[in-house]
SEVO-584677 format. One line per 3 residues: their letters; for each residue x, y, z of N, C-alpha, C. Coordinates in Angstrom, 3 decimals. Each point is the difference from the previous one (the first is absolute). Layout:
BEGIN
a) X:Y:Z:X:Y:Z:X:Y:Z ~ ...
***
This chain:
BEGIN
xxx) 31.695:49.026:-39.217:-0.177:-1.292:0.662:-1.465:-0.407:0.069 ~ -0.878:0.992:0.211:-1.423:-0.315:0.105:-0.531:-0.631:-1.289 ~ 0.552:0.403:-1.148:-0.477:-0.503:-1.295:0.960:-1.016:-0.608
xxx) 1.081:-0.342:0.710:0.996:-0.971:-0.486:0.726:0.503:-1.242 ~ 0.147:1.327:-0.127:0.788:0.573:-1.091:1.461:0.035:0.444 ~ 0.859:-0.676:-0.759:1.413:-0.068:0.369:0.813:1.129:-0.639
xxx) -0.219:0.230:-1.281:0.748:1.006:-0.735:-0.915:0.648:-1.028 ~ 0.331:1.226:-0.365:-0.674:0.649:-1.118:0.934:1.067:-0.547 ~ -0.262:0.440:-1.204:0.902:0.993:-0.558:-0.445:0.534:-1.338
xxx) 0.739:1.013:-0.451:-0.130:0.585:-1.330:1.372:-0.070:-0.646 ~ 0.105:-0.623:-1.139:1.295:-0.164:-0.662:-0.063:0.510:-1.432 ~ 1.095:0.628:-0.430:0.240:0.264:-1.415:1.280:-0.736:-0.340
xxx) -0.079:-0.956:-0.913:1.123:-0.911:-0.235:0.373:-0.022:-1.485 ~ 1.227:-0.446:-0.233:0.546:-0.099:-1.346:0.734:-1.332:-0.111 ~ 0.073:-0.513:-1.229:0.774:-1.221:-0.232:1.449:0.239:0.447
xxx) 0.621:-0.988:0.659:-0.380:-1.414:0.134:-0.717:-0.334:1.312 ~ -0.797:0.922:0.534:-0.724:-0.269:1.252:-0.836:-1.264:-0.128 ~ 0.055:-0.859:1.050:-0.846:-1.186:0.038:-0.167:-0.451:1.446
xxx) -1.122:-0.633:0.275:-0.272:-0.594:1.303:-0.567:-1.400:-0.203 ~ 0.464:-0.946:0.802:-0.515:-1.366:-0.031:-0.218:-0.450:1.436 ~ -1.197:-0.491:0.290:-0.300:-0.551:1.316:-0.558:-1.402:-0.189
xxx) 0.706:-0.987:0.559:-0.359:-1.398:-0.220:-1.217:-0.429:0.805 ~ -0.084:0.436:1.244:-1.106:-0.429:0.868:-0.362:1.136:0.951 ~ -0.598:1.067:-0.508:-0.357:1.136:0.859:-1.006:-0.411:1.071
xxx) 0.071:0.670:1.145:-0.831:-0.383:1.137:-1.373:0.662:-0.003 ~ -0.278:0.823:-0.991:-1.294:0.675:-0.010:-0.425:0.420:-1.393 ~ -1.216:0.522:-0.083:-0.557:0.481:-1.262:0.794:1.200:-0.511
xxx) -0.045:0.201:-1.314:0.756:1.084:-0.628:-0.870:0.684:-1.044 ~ 0.030:1.339:-0.005:-0.707:0.786:-1.009:0.977:0.984:-0.616 ~ -0.043:0.124:-1.321:0.845:0.942:-0.734:-0.882:0.823:-0.919
xxx) 0.037:1.323:0.171:-0.799:0.922:-0.810:0.926:0.759:-0.927 ~ -0.066:-0.273:-1.294:0.844:0.682:-0.982:-0.561:1.393:-0.265 ~ 0.833:1.021:0.186:-0.450:1.386:-0.110:0.496:0.686:-1.267
xxx) 1.227:-0.282:-0.404:0.567:0.588:-1.211:0.952:-0.995:-0.640 ~ 0.183:0.133:-1.322:0.946:-0.859:-0.701:-0.477:-1.431:-0.100 ~ 0.944:-0.918:-0.086:-0.366:-1.410:-0.081:1.114:-0.891:0.540
xxx) -0.399:-1.192:0.416:0.938:-1.003:0.486:-0.534:-1.380:-0.315 ~ 0.615:-1.002:0.565:-0.420:-1.388:-0.188:-0.218:-0.636:1.367 ~ -1.102:-0.726:0.137:-0.320:-0.674:1.256:-0.261:-1.468:-0.306
xxx) 0.555:-0.879:0.829:-0.246:-1.439:-0.138:-1.297:-0.332:0.718 ~ -1.016:-0.381:-0.772:-1.315:-0.309:0.543:-0.353:-1.438:-0.340 ~ 0.018:-0.849:1.032:-0.356:-1.404:-0.158:0.796:-0.679:-1.110
xxx) 1.311:0.227:0.034:0.886:-0.692:-0.919:0.192:0.666:-1.344 ~ -0.633:1.153:-0.248:0.145:0.687:-1.280:0.425:1.441:0.223 ~ 0.953:0.459:-0.803:0.384:1.404:0.051:-1.022:0.836:-0.754
xxx) -0.545:1.017:0.681:-1.030:0.852:-0.578:0.498:1.447:-0.064 ~ -0.316:0.655:-1.086:0.304:1.432:-0.148:-0.993:0.788:0.849 ~ 0.514:0.870:0.860:-0.847:0.765:0.914:0.231:1.486:-0.247
xxx) -1.059:0.696:-0.379:0.091:1.420:-0.309:-0.828:0.811:0.990 ~ 0.093:1.336:-0.135:-0.687:0.899:0.921:-1.485:-0.332:0.082 ~ -0.518:-0.041:1.218:-1.410:-0.298:0.229:-0.278:-1.436:0.363
xxx) 0.996:-0.877:-0.141:-0.190:-1.418:0.340:0.281:-0.238:1.476 ~ -0.790:-0.872:0.592:0.177:-0.380:1.399:0.173:-1.510:0.048 ~ 1.138:-0.467:0.506:0.307:-1.427:0.066:-0.073:-0.483:1.445
xxx) -0.494:-1.220:0.193:-0.121:-0.586:1.330:0.650:-1.373:0.008 ~ 0.625:-0.344:1.121:0.619:-1.312:0.146:-0.250:-0.512:1.408 ~ -0.336:-1.279:0.139:-0.252:-0.583:1.319:1.305:-0.313:0.718
xxx) -0.040:-0.294:1.287:1.210:-0.414:0.713:0.462:-1.388:-0.436 ~ 1.281:-0.279:0.255:0.605:-1.317:-0.194:0.088:-0.420:-1.459 ~ -0.114:0.974:-0.914:0.090:-0.285:-1.429:1.070:0.900:-0.607
xxx) 0.868:-0.583:-0.823:1.050:0.760:-0.652:-0.580:1.234:-0.679 ~ 0.571:1.177:0.278:-0.338:1.172:-0.803:1.262:0.794:-0.288 ~ 0.025:0.632:-1.146:1.184:0.723:-0.449:-0.425:1.121:-0.933
xxx) 0.834:1.025:-0.112:-0.271:1.094:-0.925:1.317:0.694:-0.339 ~ 0.042:0.628:-1.176:1.225:0.679:-0.406:-0.322:1.142:-0.950 ~ 0.945:0.950:-0.082:-0.133:1.136:-0.895:0.397:-0.410:-1.418
xxx) -0.465:0.785:-0.966:0.289:-0.250:-1.411:1.063:0.995:-0.462 ~ 1.031:-0.437:-0.698:1.040:0.924:-0.461:-0.577:1.191:-0.769 ~ 0.433:1.187:0.396:-0.409:1.217:-0.687:-1.359:0.537:0.391
xxx) -0.665:-0.639:0.987:-1.348:0.427:0.379:-0.101:0.119:1.524 ~ -0.027:1.242:0.517:-0.183:0.161:1.450:-1.346:-0.589:0.415 ~ -0.049:-0.465:1.234:-1.226:-0.632:0.508:-0.236:0.510:1.411
xxx) -1.176:0.581:0.219:-0.355:0.505:1.325:-1.191:-0.785:0.515 ~ 0.092:-0.486:1.226:-1.092:-0.788:0.552:-0.052:0.146:1.514 ~ -1.200:-0.210:0.538:-0.203:-0.093:1.444:-0.212:-1.470:0.335
xxx) 0.387:-0.388:1.205:-0.128:-1.404:0.364:-0.269:-0.153:1.494 ~ -0.659:-1.100:0.328:-0.308:-0.329:1.390:0.251:-1.492:0.186 ~ 0.741:-0.338:1.033:0.274:-1.407:0.298:-0.436:-0.299:1.432
xxx) -0.772:-1.047:0.145:-0.519:-0.404:1.310:0.857:-1.116:0.592 ~ -0.068:-0.119:1.318:0.541:-1.171:0.691:-1.174:-0.688:0.679 ~ -0.337:-1.210:-0.482:-1.192:-0.699:0.467:0.390:-1.362:0.554
xxx) -0.076:-0.184:1.319:0.330:-1.300:0.601:-0.886:-1.100:-0.579 ~ 0.426:-1.258:0.077:-0.773:-1.112:-0.579:-1.435:-0.096:0.506 ~ -0.244:0.428:1.246:-1.352:-0.120:0.539:-0.933:1.109:-0.479
xxx) 0.545:0.989:-0.695:-0.798:1.143:-0.451:-0.418:-0.184:-1.455 ~ -1.272:0.209:-0.291:-0.458:-0.058:-1.389:0.627:1.146:-0.788 ~ 0.720:-0.296:-1.079:0.701:1.074:-0.721:-0.953:0.940:-0.726
xxx) 0.455:1.212:-0.194:-0.793:0.992:-0.718:-0.243:-0.455:-1.435 ~ 1.053:-0.427:-0.670:-0.101:-0.509:-1.374:-0.062:-1.522:0.077 ~ -1.118:-0.556:-0.423:-0.205:-1.435:0.111:-0.376:-0.637:-1.311
xxx) -0.566:-1.201:0.087:-0.289:-0.795:-1.191:-1.035:0.638:-0.915 ~ -0.864:0.849:0.541:-1.044:0.608:-0.832:0.348:1.422:-0.419 ~ 1.179:0.474:0.348:0.385:1.376:-0.305:0.420:0.148:-1.457
xxx) -0.105:1.209:-0.532:0.450:0.216:-1.381:1.518:-0.032:-0.103 ~ 0.463:-0.233:-1.190:1.425:-0.005:-0.302:0.469:1.396:-0.413 ~ -0.835:0.676:-0.774:0.363:1.306:-0.550:-1.266:0.780:-0.288
xxx) 0.003:1.286:0.333:-1.140:0.866:-0.218:0.422:1.239:-0.782 ~ -0.947:0.568:-0.720:0.265:1.234:-0.732:-0.597:1.219:0.695 ~ -0.366:-0.164:1.263:-0.473:1.120:0.798:0.514:-0.161:1.423
xxx) 0.088:1.121:0.701:0.443:-0.042:1.385:1.447:0.379:0.217 ~ 0.812:0.004:-1.061:1.419:0.295:0.166:0.224:1.452:0.407 ~ -0.695:0.924:-0.661:0.188:1.427:0.299:-0.414:0.301:1.435
xxx) -1.132:-0.544:0.427:-0.491:0.243:1.363:0.986:-0.547:1.040 ~ 0.506:-1.202:-0.245:0.960:-0.586:0.945:1.266:0.853:0.057 ~ 0.449:0.469:-1.161:1.177:0.850:-0.040:-0.185:1.290:0.768
xxx) -1.172:0.613:-0.124:-0.269:1.241:0.731:0.058:-0.204:1.505 ~ -0.485:-1.146:0.455:0.003:-0.261:1.444:1.418:-0.207:0.527 ~ 0.825:-0.708:-0.780:1.393:-0.162:0.413:0.707:1.354:-0.019
xxx) -0.290:0.830:-0.991:0.588:1.338:-0.068:-0.447:0.858:1.180 ~ -1.293:-0.088:0.351:-0.499:0.761:1.137:0.679:-0.407:1.296 ~ 0.191:-1.308:0.182:0.691:-0.491:1.180:1.449:0.484:0.020
xxx) 0.651:-0.059:-1.142:1.389:0.468:-0.076:0.108:1.482:0.343 ~ -0.904:0.812:-0.556:0.051:1.435:0.251:-0.206:0.310:1.475 ~ -0.933:-0.706:0.636:-0.232:0.225:1.427:1.213:-0.460:0.819
xxx) 0.588:-1.130:-0.395:1.122:-0.555:0.750:1.240:0.896:-0.091 ~ 0.179:0.644:-1.149:1.180:0.850:-0.179:-0.221:1.426:0.475 ~ -1.219:0.312:0.437:-0.300:1.356:0.469:-0.365:-0.028:1.483
xxx) -1.265:0.212:0.322:-0.418:0.114:1.402:0.067:-1.323:0.752 ~ -0.209:-1.094:-0.707:0.011:-1.342:0.593:-0.960:-0.091:1.195 ~ -1.198:0.531:-0.205:-1.009:-0.060:1.050:-0.531:-1.436:0.101
xxx) 0.036:-0.617:1.186:-0.419:-1.402:0.123:-1.418:-0.262:-0.495 ~ -0.908:0.916:0.294:-1.385:-0.193:-0.432:-0.108:0.015:-1.518 ~ 0.751:0.894:-0.653:-0.039:0.078:-1.458:0.686:-1.207:-0.641
xxx) 1.093:-0.444:0.602:0.673:-1.200:-0.502:-0.955:-1.192:0.073 ~ -0.683:-0.149:1.139:-0.976:-1.078:0.158:-1.093:0.106:-1.059 ~ -0.444:1.222:-0.267:-1.043:0.237:-1.003:0.447:-0.496:-1.372
xxx) 1.210:0.377:-0.418:0.482:-0.397:-1.317:0.203:-1.514:-0.106 ~ 0.552:-0.607:1.057:0.212:-1.445:-0.022:-1.332:-0.750:-0.083 ~ -1.000:0.477:0.740:-1.316:-0.647:-0.024:-0.649:0.125:-1.375
xxx) 0.128:1.171:-0.623:-0.531:0.185:-1.352:0.681:-0.949:-0.986 ~ 1.311:-0.097:0.119:0.761:-0.858:-0.894:-0.406:-1.463:0.159 ~ -0.105:-0.443:1.240:-0.393:-1.388:0.243:-1.422:-0.259:-0.504
xxx) -0.892:0.948:0.205:-1.362:-0.157:-0.489:-0.054:-0.123:-1.515 ~ 0.813:0.801:-0.693:0.042:-0.081:-1.468:0.567:-1.338:-0.450 ~ 1.026:-0.485:0.703:0.598:-1.295:-0.352:-1.018:-1.123:0.185
xxx) -0.745:0.040:1.089:-1.024:-1.020:0.230:-1.059:0.029:-1.090 ~ -0.357:1.181:-0.440:-1.059:0.122:-1.015:0.436:-0.620:-1.317 ~ 1.215:0.304:-0.452:0.424:-0.511:-1.307:0.299:-1.492:0.051
xxx) 0.282:-0.533:1.191:0.300:-1.432:0.106:-1.244:-0.870:0.006 ~ -1.186:0.624:0.084:-1.253:-0.769:-0.002:-0.672:0.125:-1.364 ~ -0.078:-1.074:-0.761:-0.623:0.069:-1.332:-1.510:-0.171:0.059
xxx) -0.634:0.271:-1.146:-1.402:-0.324:-0.213:-0.947:0.658:0.998 ~ 0.296:1.219:0.404:-0.869:0.638:0.974:-1.399:0.277:-0.551 ~ -0.101:0.148:-1.326:-1.298:0.335:-0.564:-0.703:-1.151:-0.694
xxx) 0.519:-1.214:0.081:-0.588:-1.114:-0.731:-0.023:-1.231:0.896 ~ -1.158:-0.262:0.597:-0.113:-1.125:0.935:0.178:-1.335:-0.709 ~ -0.315:-0.078:-1.299:0.165:-1.258:-0.727:1.473:-0.401:-0.060
xxx) 0.866:0.983:-0.211:1.426:-0.298:-0.056:0.531:-0.423:1.365 ~ -0.441:0.682:1.021:0.417:-0.381:1.359:-0.429:-1.427:0.306 ~ -1.245:-0.335:-0.347:-0.504:-1.355:0.257:0.771:-1.028:-0.813
xxx) 0.365:0.349:-1.234:0.758:-0.917:-0.844:1.329:-0.365:0.648 ~ 0.766:0.993:0.391:1.343:-0.283:0.530:-0.057:-0.603:1.392 ~ -1.028:0.311:0.751:-0.169:-0.684:1.284:-0.258:-1.487:-0.216
xxx) -0.778:-0.327:-1.041:-0.271:-1.402:-0.311:1.267:-0.705:-0.479 ~ 0.767:0.680:-0.850:1.216:-0.614:-0.534:1.000:-0.286:1.112 ~ 0.180:0.947:0.905:0.997:-0.195:1.053:-0.398:-1.134:0.946
xxx) -1.296:-0.305:0.066:-0.459:-1.123:0.812:0.093:-1.330:-0.748 ~ 0.176:0.058:-1.327:-0.002:-1.214:-0.816:1.198:0.002:-0.954 ~ 1.171:0.293:0.513:1.180:0.131:-0.849:0.385:-1.307:-0.685
xxx) -0.384:-1.131:0.580:0.345:-1.289:-0.601:-0.810:-0.284:-1.264 ~ -1.063:0.754:-0.227:-0.807:-0.202:-1.212:0.828:0.281:-1.247 ~ -0.372:-0.616:-1.089:0.662:0.229:-1.283:-0.661:1.198:-0.684
xxx) 0.299:1.191:0.493:-0.662:1.201:-0.484:0.411:0.330:-1.436 ~ -1.001:0.330:-0.807:0.210:0.488:-1.356:-0.679:1.359:-0.136 ~ 0.405:0.751:-1.009:-0.570:1.334:-0.186:-1.510:-0.065:-0.161
xxx) -0.496:-0.974:-0.757:-1.444:-0.093:-0.226:-0.750:-0.273:1.309 ~ 0.582:-0.843:0.865:-0.639:-0.299:1.278:-0.004:1.217:0.912 ~ 1.087:0.763:-0.010:0.061:1.225:0.801:-1.057:0.997:-0.469
xxx) -0.099:0.161:-1.311:-0.970:0.945:-0.552:-1.431:-0.424:0.319 ~ -0.272:-1.291:-0.107:-1.335:-0.501:0.316:-0.336:0.238:1.467 ~ 0.980:-0.206:0.895:-0.238:0.217:1.431:-0.312:1.477:0.280
xxx) 0.622:0.903:-0.767:-0.227:1.437:0.198:-1.175:0.526:-0.824 ~ -0.588:-0.869:-0.832:-1.141:0.383:-0.852:0.367:1.111:-0.978 ~ 1.197:-0.099:-0.587:0.433:0.932:-1.042:0.657:-0.815:-1.105
xxx) 0.256:0.634:-1.121:0.697:-0.694:-1.076:1.483:-0.111:0.340 ~ 0.660:-0.954:-0.656:1.430:-0.189:0.247:0.792:1.250:-0.365 ~ -0.348:0.641:-1.098:0.716:1.203:-0.418:-0.232:1.152:0.967
xxx) -1.236:0.131:0.487:-0.287:1.063:0.961:0.780:-0.222:1.294 ~ 0.084:-1.243:0.445:0.765:-0.307:1.208:1.475:0.308:-0.222 ~ 0.506:-0.325:-1.163:1.406:0.283:-0.298:0.285:1.495:0.067
xxx) -0.891:0.798:-0.616:0.197:1.462:0.019:-0.094:0.548:1.418 ~ -0.967:-0.503:0.778:-0.150:0.459:1.380:1.262:-0.287:0.819 ~ 0.521:-1.200:-0.152:1.181:-0.375:0.786:1.217:0.824:-0.392
xxx) 0.192:0.208:-1.285:1.136:0.805:-0.433:-0.115:1.433:0.524 ~ -1.220:0.526:0.014:-0.193:1.374:0.473:0.125:0.109:1.511 ~ -0.579:-0.940:0.733:-0.069:0.113:1.457:1.177:-0.654:0.724
xxx) 0.592:-1.018:-0.624:1.053:-0.754:0.688:1.357:0.087:-0.683 ~ 0.002:0.364:-1.289:1.259:0.044:-0.722:0.476:-1.366:-0.459 ~ -0.878:-1.000:0.031:0.338:-1.353:-0.432:-1.249:-0.649:-0.594
xxx) 0.178:-1.060:-0.770:-1.133:-0.714:-0.571:-0.664:-0.851:1.088 ~ -1.211:-0.496:-0.254:-0.648:-0.860:1.007:0.825:-1.217:0.371 ~ 0.586:-0.681:-0.983:0.776:-1.198:0.310:1.312:0.351:0.706
xxx) 0.582:1.138:-0.313:1.181:0.454:0.745:-0.359:0.274:1.454 ~ -1.225:0.502:0.227:-0.419:0.271:1.366:-0.227:-1.306:0.768 ~ -0.522:-1.010:-0.677:-0.145:-1.311:0.643:1.376:-0.530:0.406
xxx) 0.964:0.113:-0.894:1.362:-0.435:0.322:0.543:0.756:1.199 ~ -0.222:1.303:0.023:0.475:0.826:1.108:-0.587:-0.476:1.328 ~ -1.301:-0.272:0.027:-0.632:-0.453:1.235:0.508:-1.387:0.399
xxx) 0.251:-0.861:-0.985:0.530:-1.331:0.301:1.388:0.088:0.637 ~ 0.840:0.866:-0.533:1.352:0.131:0.543:-0.033:0.601:1.395 ~ -0.897:0.960:0.227:-0.139:0.576:1.337:-0.400:-1.067:1.017
xxx) -0.946:-0.837:-0.379:-0.434:-1.075:0.894:1.115:-1.020:0.214 ~ 0.747:-0.302:-1.052:1.112:-0.939:0.124:1.052:0.527:0.972 ~ 0.254:1.290:-0.033:0.951:0.583:0.952:-0.465:-0.239:1.436
xxx) -1.282:0.223:0.251:-0.530:-0.230:1.348:0.185:-1.451:0.425 ~ -0.286:-0.936:-0.910:0.112:-1.422:0.336:1.461:-0.407:0.220 ~ 0.901:0.563:-0.776:1.422:-0.307:0.182:0.513:0.518:1.339
xxx) -0.580:1.099:0.461:0.432:0.596:1.262:-0.622:-0.671:1.219 ~ -1.202:-0.515:-0.148:-0.754:-0.444:1.179:-0.212:-1.505:0.083 ~ 0.384:-0.758:-1.034:-0.183:-1.450:0.031:1.304:-0.686:-0.404
xxx) 0.045:-1.300:0.216:1.118:-0.828:-0.455:-0.421:-0.892:-1.163 ~ -1.095:0.347:-0.658:-0.465:-0.784:-1.143:1.061:-0.028:-1.097 ~ 0.050:-1.118:-0.727:0.940:-0.114:-1.108:-0.368:0.988:-1.109
xxx) 1.005:0.333:-0.806:-0.199:0.992:-1.065:-1.092:-0.443:-0.965 ~ -0.016:-1.290:-0.368:-1.019:-0.491:-0.936:-1.399:0.100:0.605 ~ -0.105:-0.204:1.299:-1.299:0.119:0.675:-0.485:1.439:-0.048
xxx) 0.891:0.915:0.303:-0.366:1.420:-0.046:-0.375:0.399:-1.419 ~ 0.746:-0.504:-0.974:-0.312:0.310:-1.396:-1.434:-0.400:-0.338 ~ -0.415:-1.195:0.397:-1.362:-0.457:-0.305:-1.039:0.799:0.767
xxx) 0.339:0.434:1.208:-0.948:0.779:0.801:-0.298:1.361:-0.616 ~ 0.938:0.536:-0.756:-0.216:1.322:-0.597:-0.257:-0.078:-1.502 ~ -0.259:-1.219:-0.506:-0.484:-0.103:-1.374:1.005:-0.412:-1.049
xxx) 1.159:-0.527:0.408:0.993:-0.454:-0.972:0.076:-1.523:0.008 ~ -0.146:-0.620:-1.169:0.071:-1.454:-0.106:1.442:-0.484:-0.096 ~ 0.921:0.930:-0.256:1.407:-0.346:-0.140:0.833:0.835:0.964
xxx) 0.828:-0.676:0.795:0.884:0.717:0.895:1.019:0.834:-0.744 ~ 0.406:-0.460:-1.186:0.970:0.739:-0.811:-0.595:1.313:-0.495 ~ -1.241:-0.064:-0.499:-0.672:1.222:-0.474:-0.214:0.965:1.158
xxx) -0.395:-0.539:1.144:-0.182:0.833:1.188:1.304:0.689:0.394 ~ 1.093:-0.757:0.049:1.293:0.571:0.401:0.433:1.102:-0.960 ~ -0.268:-0.206:-1.292:0.375:1.008:-0.993:-0.804:1.284:0.196
xxx) -1.314:-0.129:0.217:-0.841:1.170:0.219:0.372:0.709:1.302 ~ 0.294:-0.770:1.026:0.371:0.566:1.298:1.290:0.802:-0.112 ~ 1.009:-0.575:-0.660:1.289:0.691:-0.139:-0.142:1.271:-0.826
xxx) -0.863:-0.022:-1.019:-0.189:1.183:-0.821:-0.602:1.146:0.811 ~ -0.951:-0.307:0.879:-0.688:1.040:0.770:0.759:0.413:1.253 ~ 0.616:-0.957:0.677:0.595:0.260:1.310:1.493:0.250:-0.087
xxx) 0.649:-0.560:-1.030:1.424:0.217:-0.154:0.857:-1.111:0.535 ~ -0.595:-1.079:0.469:0.742:-1.175:0.480:-0.909:-1.210:-0.072 ~ 0.585:-1.191:0.094:-0.791:-1.217:-0.080:-0.788:-0.200:1.294
xxx) -1.062:-0.812:-0.032:-0.730:-0.294:1.242:0.901:-0.596:1.085 ~ 0.935:-0.855:-0.392:0.910:-0.605:0.982:0.868:1.056:0.669 ~ 0.558:0.903:-0.795:0.826:1.068:0.571:-0.834:0.936:0.858
xxx) -1.223:0.253:-0.424:-0.871:0.886:0.778:-0.283:-0.602:1.370 ~ -0.311:-1.280:0.036:-0.278:-0.660:1.276:1.245:-0.005:0.883 ~ 1.169:-0.136:-0.591:1.233:-0.036:0.789:0.261:1.303:0.731
xx) -0.654:1.093:-0.439:0.208:1.307:0.652:-0.833:0.164:1.251 ~ -0.875:-0.960:0.327:-0.865:0.121:1.160:0.823:0.198:1.276
***
């Protein structure tokens, strides 16, 4: 409760195992430990193998399933984050990482071993705190590059701008190709995909907290067409902006 962790676990699954959550109430992390599976990340099914760590924000469709003939073992943590609480996984968080999965898995295993044995409260607290600390660390990108942090802070403040890759690269004082490689390595998405992700996150907030028309919200987050905005929103969130607002 202190860290808003609702559920966590270690699973070994086989086809036809699948999970779909339309509007989860909190951040989600999945650490692939062995084998492979498929995870829906921002509207695309991605192959996830051992060593990959996937992150998903609250209130966005996420799903995953096993692959026929291939066992899949993974650790996972799901948070419950009330609307007034800043979520662990947010607009600037990575989508997928190639490090951190093994460490997260070890912490979940350590917690499980303590829980099934002595179940000492102090040790349980220790393992949960370690796990939450690791989750917070992987959810924060660009820890070693202040230029990248400044870039995305600027973008999130100016989402209505007509951002292009060249403009993003110029703002970060790097080449377009270097920015693309950095984003793929650190975030698991291209720079323009990350702009889209931040726009959709902001649109969700506006749909929840204002009565502005859909076209108005679309323009506020950088879309000149309500149709294009609705299509991008449905791809990332799993429902149309109108349906999303109706769930308030």
